[in-house]
C-alpha positions in Angstrom: -100.7 81.4 131.3 -98.2 80.9 134.3 -96.6 77.1 133.8 -96.1 75.7 137.5 -92.5 74.9 139.0 -91.5 71.4 140.0 -90.3 68.1 138.7 -93.1 65.6 139.5 -95.2 63.9 136.6 -98.2 65.3 138.1 -96.8 69.3 137.4 -95.1 68.2 133.9 -98.5 66.7 132.8 -100.4 70.1 134.2 -98.0 72.2 132.3 -98.6 70.1 129.0 -102.4 70.6 129.1 -102.0 74.1 130.1 -100.0 74.4 126.7 -102.4 72.4 124.6 -105.5 74.3 126.2 -104.0 77.7 125.2 -103.5 75.9 121.7 -106.8 74.8 121.3 -108.3 77.9 122.4 -106.2 80.4 120.0 -103.9 78.3 117.7 -100.6 79.7 119.6 -98.2 78.5 121.8 -96.9 81.5 123.6 -95.7 83.3 120.1 -95.3 80.2 118.3 -98.3 79.0 116.2 -98.0 75.4 115.5 -99.4 73.4 112.1 -101.2 71.0 113.7 -102.0 69.2 116.7 -99.2 66.9 116.5 -96.4 69.8 116.2 -98.5 71.4 119.2 -98.1 68.4 121.6 -94.5 67.8 120.4 -93.8 71.5 121.5 -95.7 71.5 124.7 -94.1 68.6 125.8 -90.5 69.7 125.2 -91.4 73.0 127.0 -92.9 71.4 130.1 -89.7 69.3 130.5 -87.5 72.5 130.1 -89.5 74.2 132.9 -88.9 71.5 135.0 -85.2 71.4 134.4 -84.8 75.0 135.2 -84.0 75.7 139.2 
C-alpha cells in the first residue's frame, strides 16, 4: 500500500481512497484495526494529510 507523494487534492484523495480500500478488504489500515468505517475514514484522512505534509 505505497502512498503517493504530493500536496495536491488529487493526490490526497487518491491516498484516502487507497487507505479505505485497504480497510474494506481486510479491516486494517496499516497495523491499526478501526472498529467502524467512520473511524477508518477519520484515520485515513489524518494519514493522507500527514503524508502530504512530509517532505
